[in-house]
Each structure stands twice: as structure tokens, then as C-alpha cells.
C-alpha positions as CSV (number, residue, x, y, z in Angstrom):
1,M,134.8,-29.5,51.4
2,A,132.3,-28.8,48.7
3,Y,135.1,-28.5,46.1
4,M,136.6,-32.0,47.5
5,A,133.3,-33.6,47.4
6,Q,132.6,-32.6,43.7
7,Q,136.1,-33.3,42.7
8,D,135.6,-37.0,43.8
9,L,131.9,-37.4,42.8
10,L,132.1,-38.5,39.2
11,I,134.9,-41.0,40.0
12,R,133.2,-42.5,42.6
13,A,130.0,-42.9,40.6
14,A,132.1,-44.3,37.5
15,R,133.4,-47.0,40.0
16,C,129.9,-47.8,40.9
17,E,130.0,-46.7,44.3
18,Q,127.1,-45.0,46.4
19,T,127.3,-41.1,46.0
20,E,125.4,-38.3,47.7
21,R,123.8,-37.2,44.5
22,T,124.2,-38.1,40.6
23,P,127.2,-36.1,38.8
24,V,126.3,-34.4,35.7
25,W,128.2,-33.2,32.7
26,M,127.3,-32.9,28.9
27,M,129.1,-34.1,25.8
28,R,130.2,-31.3,23.8
29,Q,129.9,-29.0,26.8
30,A,133.2,-27.1,25.7
31,G,131.8,-25.7,22.4
32,R,129.3,-23.6,20.3
33,F,126.4,-23.4,22.5
34,L,128.4,-21.0,24.8
35,P,128.8,-17.4,23.5
36,E,132.1,-17.0,25.3
37,Y,133.3,-20.2,23.2
38,R,132.3,-18.4,20.0
39,A,134.1,-15.3,21.1
40,V,137.2,-17.2,21.2
41,R,136.3,-19.1,17.9
42,E,135.9,-16.1,16.0
43,K,139.5,-15.2,16.3
44,H,141.0,-18.7,15.6
45,T,140.4,-21.8,13.3
46,F,139.1,-25.0,14.9
47,L,142.5,-26.7,14.5
48,E,144.3,-23.6,16.0
49,M,142.4,-23.9,19.1
50,C,142.9,-27.6,19.2
51,Y,146.6,-27.1,18.9
52,T,147.2,-24.3,21.3
53,P,147.0,-25.4,25.1
54,E,146.3,-21.9,26.4
55,L,143.0,-21.8,24.1
56,V,142.1,-25.4,25.2
57,V,142.2,-24.5,28.8
58,E,140.2,-21.5,28.3
59,V,137.3,-23.2,26.6
60,T,137.4,-26.3,28.7
61,L,136.9,-24.3,31.7
62,Q,134.0,-22.4,30.5
63,P,131.3,-24.9,31.3
64,V,132.7,-25.6,34.6
65,D,132.5,-22.0,35.5
66,L,129.4,-20.9,33.7
67,I,127.3,-24.1,33.6
68,G,128.3,-25.8,36.9
69,V,129.0,-29.4,35.5
70,D,130.6,-32.0,37.6
71,A,133.5,-32.6,35.0
72,A,135.8,-31.0,32.5
73,I,136.3,-32.7,29.3
74,I,139.3,-31.5,27.3
75,F,138.5,-29.5,24.3
76,S,139.9,-31.5,21.2
77,D,138.6,-33.7,18.4
78,I,138.8,-37.3,17.8
79,L,140.4,-36.8,14.3
80,V,143.5,-35.3,15.8
81,V,145.2,-38.6,15.7
82,F,145.1,-38.9,11.9
83,P,148.1,-36.3,11.0
84,G,150.5,-38.6,13.0
85,M,149.2,-41.7,11.3
86,G,149.8,-40.0,7.8
87,L,146.1,-38.9,7.0
88,E,145.8,-35.0,6.0
89,I,142.9,-33.5,7.6
90,D,141.3,-30.2,7.5
91,F,138.0,-28.7,8.9
92,Q,136.1,-26.7,6.2
93,S,133.3,-24.2,7.2
94,G,129.9,-25.8,6.6
95,K,131.4,-28.9,5.6
96,G,133.3,-30.4,8.8
97,P,136.2,-32.5,8.6
98,V,137.7,-33.4,5.4
99,I,140.5,-36.2,4.8
100,D,142.5,-35.2,1.5
101,N,144.2,-38.7,1.2
102,P,141.6,-41.1,2.3
103,V,142.1,-44.9,2.8
104,R,140.6,-46.6,-0.1
105,S,142.8,-49.9,-0.7
106,A,145.3,-52.3,1.1
107,A,148.2,-50.2,-0.3
108,D,146.5,-47.0,1.7
109,V,146.5,-49.0,4.9
110,A,150.1,-50.1,4.7
111,R,151.4,-46.5,4.3
112,L,149.6,-45.5,7.7
113,G,151.8,-45.6,10.8
114,V,151.2,-46.0,14.4
115,P,152.4,-42.4,15.9
116,D,154.0,-41.8,19.2
117,P,151.3,-39.8,21.0
118,V,153.6,-37.5,22.8
119,E,155.5,-36.8,19.7
120,S,152.5,-36.2,17.4
121,M,149.9,-34.8,20.0
122,G,152.1,-33.4,22.6
123,Y,149.7,-30.3,22.6
124,V,146.9,-32.4,24.0
125,M,149.5,-33.7,26.9
126,E,150.3,-30.2,27.8
127,S,146.8,-29.2,27.6
128,H,146.0,-31.9,30.3
129,R,148.7,-30.8,32.5
130,L,147.7,-27.3,32.4
131,L,144.0,-28.1,33.1
132,R,144.9,-30.4,36.0
133,H,146.6,-27.3,37.5
134,E,143.8,-25.1,36.9
135,L,141.1,-27.7,38.2
136,E,142.9,-28.8,41.2
137,G,140.2,-29.5,43.9
138,R,137.3,-28.5,41.6
139,V,136.1,-31.1,39.2
140,P,137.7,-34.3,37.4
141,L,139.5,-33.9,34.0
142,I,138.1,-36.4,31.3
143,G,140.3,-37.2,28.2
144,F,138.9,-39.1,25.2
145,A,139.4,-40.6,21.8
146,G,137.6,-42.0,18.9
147,A,136.9,-45.7,18.6
148,P,138.5,-47.6,16.0
149,Y,135.5,-48.0,13.9
150,T,134.3,-44.4,14.1
151,L,137.9,-43.4,13.1
152,A,137.8,-45.8,10.1
153,S,134.7,-44.5,8.9
154,Y,136.1,-40.9,8.5
155,A,139.5,-42.3,7.0
156,I,137.7,-44.3,4.5
157,E,134.8,-42.0,3.6
158,G,137.0,-39.1,3.6
159,G,134.7,-37.1,5.9
160,S,131.3,-37.2,7.5
161,T,128.8,-39.5,6.0
162,R,125.2,-40.8,6.5
163,E,125.3,-44.0,4.7
164,F,129.0,-45.5,5.3
165,Q,128.8,-46.8,1.9
166,L,132.5,-46.9,1.3
167,C,133.5,-47.8,4.8
168,K,131.1,-50.9,5.0
169,A,132.2,-51.9,1.3
170,F,135.7,-51.9,2.6
171,M,134.7,-53.9,5.6
172,F,133.0,-56.6,3.5
173,N,135.1,-56.8,0.5
174,E,138.6,-56.5,2.1
175,P,138.7,-58.4,5.2
176,E,142.4,-58.5,5.6
177,A,143.1,-54.8,4.7
178,W,140.2,-54.0,7.1
179,D,141.8,-56.0,10.0
180,A,145.1,-54.3,9.1
181,L,143.5,-50.7,9.4
182,M,141.6,-51.5,12.5
183,T,144.7,-52.9,14.3
184,K,146.6,-49.9,13.4
185,L,143.8,-47.5,14.8
186,A,143.4,-49.5,17.9
187,K,147.1,-49.4,18.6
188,T,147.0,-45.6,17.9
189,V,144.0,-44.9,20.1
190,S,145.4,-47.1,23.0
191,A,148.7,-45.4,23.1
192,Y,146.8,-42.0,22.9
193,L,144.8,-42.7,25.7
194,C,147.6,-44.2,27.9
195,A,149.6,-41.0,27.3
196,Q,146.5,-39.0,28.4
197,I,146.6,-41.0,31.7
198,D,150.2,-39.9,32.1
199,A,149.4,-36.4,31.4
200,G,146.7,-36.4,34.1
201,A,143.4,-37.5,32.7
202,Q,141.4,-38.7,35.6
203,V,138.6,-40.5,33.4
204,L,138.5,-41.4,29.7
205,Q,135.7,-41.7,27.3
206,L,135.9,-43.9,24.1
207,F,133.7,-42.3,21.6
208,D,132.1,-44.8,19.0
209,S,129.9,-42.2,17.6
210,W,129.0,-44.1,14.4
211,V,129.0,-47.7,15.6
212,G,125.2,-47.6,15.4
213,S,125.5,-47.9,11.6
214,V,126.6,-51.5,11.9
215,A,124.6,-54.6,12.0
216,P,125.0,-56.8,15.5
217,R,126.7,-59.7,13.4
218,D,129.1,-57.3,11.7
219,Y,129.9,-55.5,14.9
220,E,130.7,-58.7,16.6
221,R,132.9,-60.0,14.0
222,S,134.6,-56.7,12.7
223,V,134.6,-54.2,15.2
224,L,134.1,-55.5,18.7
225,P,137.5,-57.2,18.8
226,Y,139.3,-53.8,18.1
227,T,137.3,-52.0,20.6
228,K,137.9,-54.7,23.2
229,M,141.5,-54.4,22.5
230,V,141.7,-50.5,23.2
231,L,139.6,-51.0,26.4
232,D,141.6,-54.0,27.9
233,E,145.0,-52.4,27.3
234,V,143.9,-48.8,28.5
235,K,142.2,-50.5,31.7
236,A,145.4,-52.4,32.5
237,Y,147.5,-49.5,31.8
238,G,145.4,-47.1,34.1
239,D,145.2,-49.9,36.8
240,A,148.9,-50.2,37.1
241,K,149.5,-46.3,36.9
242,V,146.9,-44.7,39.1
243,P,145.7,-46.2,42.5
244,G,142.1,-47.5,42.0
245,G,142.4,-47.1,38.3
246,V,141.1,-44.8,35.5
247,P,137.5,-45.1,34.8
248,L,136.7,-45.8,31.1
249,I,133.3,-44.6,29.6
250,H,132.4,-46.6,26.6
251,F,129.9,-44.7,24.7
252,A,128.5,-46.6,21.6
253,N,126.0,-44.2,20.1
254,G,123.0,-45.9,18.4
255,A,123.9,-49.4,19.5
256,T,121.0,-50.0,21.9
257,S,120.1,-53.2,19.7
258,M,123.4,-54.9,20.7
259,L,124.1,-53.9,24.4
260,D,125.3,-57.4,25.1
261,L,128.1,-57.1,22.7
262,V,128.9,-53.4,23.7
263,Q,129.2,-54.9,27.4
264,R,131.5,-57.7,26.1
265,A,133.8,-55.1,24.4
266,G,134.2,-53.5,28.0
267,G,134.7,-50.5,30.0
268,D,133.6,-49.3,33.3
269,V,130.8,-47.0,32.3
270,I,128.3,-47.8,29.7
271,G,127.3,-44.6,27.9
272,L,123.6,-44.5,26.6
273,D,122.0,-42.6,23.9
274,W,118.4,-41.4,24.4
275,R,117.1,-44.1,22.0
276,L,116.8,-46.5,24.9
277,D,114.4,-46.1,28.1
278,M,116.7,-45.9,31.3
279,A,114.5,-48.5,32.8
280,R,115.4,-51.1,30.0
281,A,118.9,-50.0,30.5
282,V,118.9,-50.9,33.9
283,E,117.4,-54.2,33.1
284,Q,119.8,-55.0,30.4
285,I,123.2,-53.8,31.6
286,A,125.1,-55.8,34.1
287,P,125.5,-54.0,37.7
288,R,129.3,-54.1,37.4
289,F,128.8,-51.4,34.9
290,A,128.1,-47.7,35.9
291,L,125.6,-46.0,33.6
292,Q,125.9,-42.7,31.8
293,G,123.0,-40.7,30.1
294,N,120.8,-40.4,28.5
295,I,118.1,-37.3,28.1
296,D,117.5,-36.3,24.5
297,P,119.7,-33.3,23.8
298,M,116.4,-31.7,22.3
299,A,114.9,-31.8,25.5
300,L,116.9,-28.7,26.5
301,F,114.7,-26.7,24.1
302,A,111.7,-27.6,26.2
303,S,110.3,-25.3,29.1
304,E,112.0,-25.7,32.4
305,E,108.9,-27.7,33.8
306,V,109.5,-30.2,31.0
307,I,113.2,-30.5,31.7
308,D,112.3,-31.2,35.2
309,T,110.1,-33.8,34.4
310,K,112.3,-35.7,32.0
311,V,115.4,-35.5,34.5
312,S,112.9,-36.9,37.2
313,E,112.0,-39.8,35.0
314,I,115.4,-40.8,34.4
315,L,116.4,-40.6,38.1
316,A,113.4,-42.6,39.0
317,A,114.4,-45.3,36.6
318,V,117.8,-45.6,38.0
319,G,116.6,-45.4,41.4
320,T,119.3,-46.0,44.0
321,R,121.2,-48.2,41.8
322,P,125.1,-47.1,42.2
323,G,126.8,-45.7,39.4
324,H,124.8,-43.3,37.3
325,I,126.3,-40.3,35.7
326,F,123.7,-38.0,34.1
327,N,124.5,-36.9,30.8
328,L,122.7,-36.2,27.3
329,G,122.0,-38.9,24.9
330,H,124.6,-37.2,22.6
331,G,126.2,-33.8,22.2
332,I,124.6,-30.7,23.2
333,S,123.2,-28.8,20.3
334,K,125.1,-25.4,19.3
335,H,121.4,-23.7,19.5
336,T,120.8,-24.6,23.0
337,D,120.2,-21.6,25.3
338,P,122.9,-21.6,28.0
339,A,120.1,-20.7,30.6
340,R,118.4,-24.0,29.8
341,A,121.6,-25.9,30.1
342,R,122.3,-24.3,33.7
343,H,118.7,-25.2,34.5
344,F,119.3,-28.9,33.4
345,V,122.4,-29.1,35.5
346,A,120.8,-27.7,38.4
347,A,117.7,-29.9,38.3
348,V,120.0,-32.9,38.2
349,K,121.8,-31.9,41.3
350,K,118.6,-31.0,43.2
351,Q,116.5,-34.0,42.4
352,S,119.2,-36.6,42.6
353,A,120.3,-35.2,46.1
354,C,116.8,-35.7,47.3
355,I,116.8,-39.4,46.0
356,R,120.1,-40.2,47.3
357,G,120.3,-37.9,50.5
358,G,123.1,-35.6,49.9
359,A,123.2,-31.8,49.0
360,A,122.7,-30.2,45.6
361,Q,126.3,-28.6,45.6
């Protein structure tokens, strides 16, 4: 019975239903902060791990087994959609992702395709199917993709950036080419997420990791329509395919100055970074949305007593409002002590059960 309750917990919270306690997971939980992950990574390149379903299953399950989180998020990367579109990608040690043929012109946009996700990313779908078998009766499986703007930033810049100079210049100076690029990215992401539903994903998260770099007016004009296109299409597909639908988490990192626009873009759950006080989020976000977040990832470097206090503050701000999923305000740092992560997860379970009247399973 405990397994069944945990399996259902996050999904019910995402649907804004009352739950006996607050479910908790961590972005980037299947990753470098775990010694068990690093042991696997020492034997394989990052892309080899992404492309090999058996390795995906192994590292995806690690935080479930070792940390006690209430969901498994599939180990992958938002940029795996690029090769099928015609963008050559590599992950270089100490440098991160590098796109060898970045998008810099309308002609570059024209050469890009919208791939069949099963043909170009079948390894992701196989990983989903294997994970659903391994996770049966335990916790739900979260699939994910990058949002069009975040993917565009990588495609245009040719990799990671802090300034987004090339991306924004393209958006400002080439509106027709920008529209064509964002449309292709939106279609690619929509098809990819729908294919993950078919493969067994029970919840989906759309990561707009770098959208906080955009001014609100530019977001409304040049980003929101494409994010909304993805969320609307995937929502309709999930509703048609799965009884009760497949909850969609919309994480717009750094976008706390334009939460009204983020809500217009859609989703079932609004993911919050740590820059917004949860009490203000409760005020600003309509009750039809569930909330996800939002402790500062660096809080896990504090003492256990400080972690307890910060968890308590966020839970108190949410109160008994239905539909809260506890998470970090961004991905967990690779330097985090796993013991602190376990303490954080246990603290959320224990404290939220006291508030909501359930058991800290």
C-alpha cells in the first residue's frame, strides 16, 4: 500500500488534488552528485549514456533507490533532439555542449528538419518502456524536453552562453527566420513529448532554462506563442491518450518578473526558481495551476537545521493549498553531499505530513 500511495502522490499533486503529504524530487537528480553515477560515467561518455537504454535505466533509478525521491526523471539531455534536425552536437569535457554547425541565417533555418521522434530518438522511448517496467508500483516516471527558446539559444550560439548576444540579435533582426526556427523547434518538441507519452511517461516537464534572459515584451512577442503551441498540443494529446491526462510541468527559469505571461503559455504545474518567495508565488499564480519548487539548491550545503528551517518556510507559505510539488529552484549541484540531499527529502516528507495529516513514507 505504501508503494501505491507513493506512485500516485506526485500525479495527484500535479492535478491540484489534496495529498496526504507533499511529493518531492530534484531537478538533475540523476547525475553527478551521486558517487554511483560517477562510477558509471567513468566508463562511458555522456552521449553514450544517453544513447544506451540500460545505462539510462541504471542512473535514473539511482536517486529513487538512494535518496528516496517521489519521482524518477529519465536521464537524458534537452539537446538530443538536435541530430535528427540536422544539428551536429558534441559534449566536450569542461566546455559542455558544442554545436558544430550553428544556426546563423535564414538558409541555416531552412536546412533544418522536423524529425520523427521514434526514428531519431528511439533509444529514449526504449528507455521509457524499460523504466516503466522497473518502476511499476513505486514512483511515477517524468519525461522532459527543452522549450523552443532554450533550444534556439543553443542552436544559434553554438553552445552555452551567458549573454545570448547572437540569439537575441537573430530574434531582433531576423523576425521571419526566427519564426521559422521557433516553429520547427516547437513542432519537434511537441512530437518528441507526445512520443514519450506513448512510451510510458506519466508526467512531462518542459525546461525553459534560459528564458529568463528575455525581456517580458520580447517573451510575449517572440517566445510565448511557441511555448504555448507545445504545451497546448501535448496537453491535448495526453488528454486523448491517458485517462485523466498527463500533467505538464512548465519550468521557466528566471521568469519570475513575468509570471502572468508564463501562465498564459500554459501547463498544469508552474515550476519556480528560488528567486521568488513562495508566498508571493501563491498570490500571483492562479489556483488552477499546481506549484513546483523552490528551495535554493545551495541551501543543501547548509546544516541540517538550516535545511529544516528553509523547508518549513516554504511549506508554511504554501499552507494547505492543493497542488504543491517540492523541488529545488534549479538543478542540484554536482558538489552536493548525498547525505544532505537525503536529509532534505526526508525533511519535506516529515514536515509536510504533519501539515497535511498523512504519513512520511
